[in-house]
N, C-alpha and C positions, 0 to 999 in steps of 0.2 A: 504493500499500499504506500509507504512512505517514499519509495522511489519514484512515484508519479503523483506527488502532491506539491503544492507551492507553500512550503513551510518556512515561516520566518527563522533566519539563523542558518539555513541550509540552501545550497544551490538547487535550483529547480531541475527536474529530469535526472535524478541520480541513477534511475534505471537505465537511462540512455547512456549516460557517462560510463557505466559498466560495460556497455557494448563497445564503446570507444576504446576503453582500456583493454578489452579482450582483443580488439583488432590490432592494437599496438603490440600485444603479446605475440599474435600470430605472425605479424610482420617480422619480428625480431627472432622467431623460433621456427618458422615453417620450414626453413631450409634444412634443419636437422631431421625433419620427417620426409625429406625428399621433395618438398613442395617449393613453389616459386613465389617469393614475396611480392612479385610484381604482377601476379596473376591470381589474386585472390578473389572469390565470389562470395558475397554475403547474400543469404536468402532467408526468407521467413514466410509464415503463413498466418492469416488472420491477425491478432494483435502483434505477432512477431513481424508480420509484413508491414504493418503501420510503423513499427519501430524502425525497420529498414528504411521506410520513407523519412522517418525523422533523421536517421543518419545521413541520408542524402542532403539534408538541409543543415547539417551540423559542420561548421567550418573546421572544428577540431578533428574531424575524421577525414578531411581531405588527404588524398594520397595514400590511404591505408587500404584500399580495395580497388579492383579493376572493374568488377561487374556486380550487378545486384538482381535478384529475382523477388518480385513482389506478388505473392500468391494471395488473392483475396484480401488485400490490405487497403490502404487509403492514403492519398496525398492530401486529404482534407479531414483527417481524423484527430487533429490536436485541439485540445481545450485551451482557451485563452487564460491569462493569469487571473482575470475576474472570475472565470468559472471555476478554476482550480482552487482560488482562495475560498470560494463558497463551499467547496467539498472539504477542504482542510478544516474550515470552522465547524461544519457539521460532523466530521469525524472526531474533532477534539471534544465536541459536546457529547457524542455517543460514548466516548471513552472517559469522560469526566476529567479531562486534563486541559492544561493551557495549550493553545495552538502554537507551540514552539518546538524546535527540533530536539532539545534536551528532554522535554516531556514525552515526545513521541518515542524516543530512544529507550525510555524505561518501561514501554509497554511490550508485553510478551507477544509472540507470534500468535498464539492461540486467541488472545483478545483482539488483535488486529483483524483476524479472520472473521471473528464474530461481528466486529463493528462494520467491516466491509459488507457483510450480508445485510446489515440494518440500513445501509445507505442505497441499496438497490432501488432504483426507480426515481431517484431524486431528479427534479426538474432543473436542468441547467441552462435552459434557454434564456437569453438576454435580449434586450431591445435590439442588439446589433448582430447577435450571433445565434445560430442554431445549436442544438446539442449534437455533436458529431456521432455519438454513440446511441443516440435516441432512447436514452433511458436504461440501456442494457447494463451499463457499467459507468461509475463515475470516475474511473481511474484511467489515465492515458497520458500521452504527450502533453506537455504545457508549453505552447509556443503562441506568441501573438501574430506570427506569420506562418501560415500553413506550409507544410513541406512542398506542395505543388506550387506555391507562389515563390518560394525560395528557388525551386528548380527552374521556374519560368524566368527568373532573373538571372539565370545562368549558372547557379551553383550545381556542382557535380555533373556538368555537361560532358565531361571527358570520360565518363564511366558508361558501360553498356547496360541497357535495362531490358528486362523480360517482365512484363506485367500482365495480369489477367485476373479473370473471375470465373465463377461457375454460373451456369445458366439460371439455377433456381436456388440462389444463396439463402434466401429468407426462410426456406422450408424448414431448415434445421431448428429454427426458434419456435416454430408453430406446430409441425406435424407431430413430433414426439409427445407433446402434451395435449394433443387433441384440439388445439386452438385453430388449426387450419380449416377444419370441418365446421367449426362453430363461429367462425369469423362473420361480423356483420358490416354493414355499410359504415357505422359509426367507428368500428375498429380500423377500417381503411382510411377514413378521414382523420382519425386521431394519429395513425402513422405518418400521413402526410404533414399534418400539422407540426409534429415534432421535428420533421426533417427539412421543411422547405418554407420559404418566405411567401409563396403563393400556393398553399395546398390545394385550393379548388382547382387551379389550373393543372397542377400536377396530377390529380386524380383524373381530370378529364382527358389528359394525355394518355394515361395508362389505359383507360376504358376505351379510347380510340384505337390503341395499337393491339389490344387484346379483346376484340369483339366476343361476347359470349363468356368471358372469364368470370368465374364466381368471386365471392368476397375474399376467400382464402388466398386464391392466386394473386389478386390485385394487392392484398395486404403483404403477402410475401415478396412480391416484385418491388414494391416500394421500399420495404424494410431492407431488402438485399442491396438495392442500389443506394439507399441512404448510407448504409454501412460500408459498402465496398465498391459498388459500380461507379458512382459519381466521382469518388476520390481516385479511382483506378483510371477512369477516363481522363480526369484533369491531370494526373501525373504523366500519363503517356502523351498527352498533347504538349504539356510544358517541357518535357524532355525532348521530344522529337523536334520541337522548334529550334533547338540548339545543337542537336546531335551531329548532324552532317558536317557543320562547320567545325565541330570540336573533334571530329575523327572518331566518333562513337556511333552506337546505333541503338534504336528502340524497336522492340518486338512486343506484339500483344497476342494474347490467346483468349479463347473461351472454352472452358471445359464443359461439355454437354452430355456426356454419358449418363444415362438415368439409372439409378438403382431402383429395384422394385420392392425394397424394404417397406415395411409398415403398410402393407396393402397396396403397394405400388405408388404410394404418396410421396416418399422421401425425394426421389429424383436426383437431379444433378445439383445437389445441395451443398451447403458450405462444408468444406473439409473432404468432399468426395474425391478430389484429385490426389490426395496424399498417398493412398496405397499404390497409385499408379506411378507417381513421381519417384517413390522409392522401390518400385518393382517388387511389391508385396501383396499383389492382388490375390496370390494364391493361398494365403494364410487362411486356414480354416475358421480361425476365430472371427474373420470378418464377414463370413457368410451365414445366412440364416434369415428367417422371416423378419426378425427385429435387429439384425446386425447391419453394419454400415452398407455393405455391398448387396444385401438382399439374398434371397434363396438361389439365384441363378449364378452360374459362372460367368465372369465377364469375358469378352472377346479375348481370345488366347494371346494375341500379340500386343494388346493395347497397352498394357503396363510396361512391357519392354520397349515399346516405341516412345512412350511418354518419357520414360527414364532416360532413353538414349538421347532424346532432344535436350533435356535439361543438362545432361553431362556434356553434350556437344556444345551447348551455350557456355557453360562454365570454362570449358577448355579453349574455345575459339571465339566466343562472342556471337555465334550464329546458330540458332537452334534448328534451321533448315527450312524456313519460309521467308516471305518477303518483309522488308523492314516496313515499320509503321511510320506514316508521316501524317500530317494534318490535312493533306489533300485527299488521299484514299482511305486511310486508316485501315490498312490491311491487317486482318485478324484471323489466326488459325482457329477454326472450330474443331475441337478434338472430341470425336465420338468413336463408335465402331469404325466409321469411315471418316477420314480427316478431310476437311475443305476449307480452303482459304476464301474468305469473303471480305468485302469492303464495307466498312461502317455499319456492322450489324446493329440493329436496334437504334437507328439514327435518331428518330423522334424522341425516344426516351432519353438518349444521351443528351440532346439539345435541351431538354426540360430541365436538366441540372446545371446549366450554365448559370450559376448563382451570381 
């Protein structure tokens, strides 16, 4: 918790500073393991991917890595200092302590975990800023300039970027708890209101691009893009604007393979790409009616192919498809069959140009 609060007496983003320290260690020691200190790839998924986005915006990390992979993260996922201070005050009240670094240092890990649970759902919207995590968590990067904005200004333009999301990110937050099937029009409107300055227009856009969609699908789509889609689009655009001139490259993917878990509803949800990235889709623990990959065996070569693309990018800076730019927005759609498409979900992407 304390690593991502704005605590008086301590630097902000201590969790992010840990990653910078780890990257320095890697640079100094990787050669002893047969690695190349000038060819380091940093990658993360979900909150880890958002931290990678924060590293792109951290001047202290410049020169410590050559490539990054941002899987279902966000370049718009940071809280402002005002929002983080609100969380710090609420956390201190929940713990019965003063909001100061020395007081937080005296609190046990167990009590911090209990307090974190008590803060779930806190409304962090301000007059000028949305809640980047739409109430799911009050802890994250603390930056008054979003990572995508820092990258748009030219920071980290010399590193290669592979960034993408899954087709049905939001399903993970709704389907397992039964909320997908019971979602209402009000739930859709509430999700949009937490995420966007013009929620009515956002809902209208998604209704237009998804004719016949039920409330669960609309709610999931808006949540998924609020958390990951909008920030990934923004980060890809920001990086691509500088990449060619800086001698680097931007690549984008969309993972679309659908799991039939939970009566076929889980789909291409958040984290679904992970067994394929690590070539672990054959693990028996991942298969079953309620397991991540569902009851069916995934396509036999899909995991090997995804894994190979990620490794190829780490080694060479090229995963095997066309570069992303802001004219065509080439995106590799990863399913049983792979297909490269230009600017998929264009109308929904444009709806998030905040």
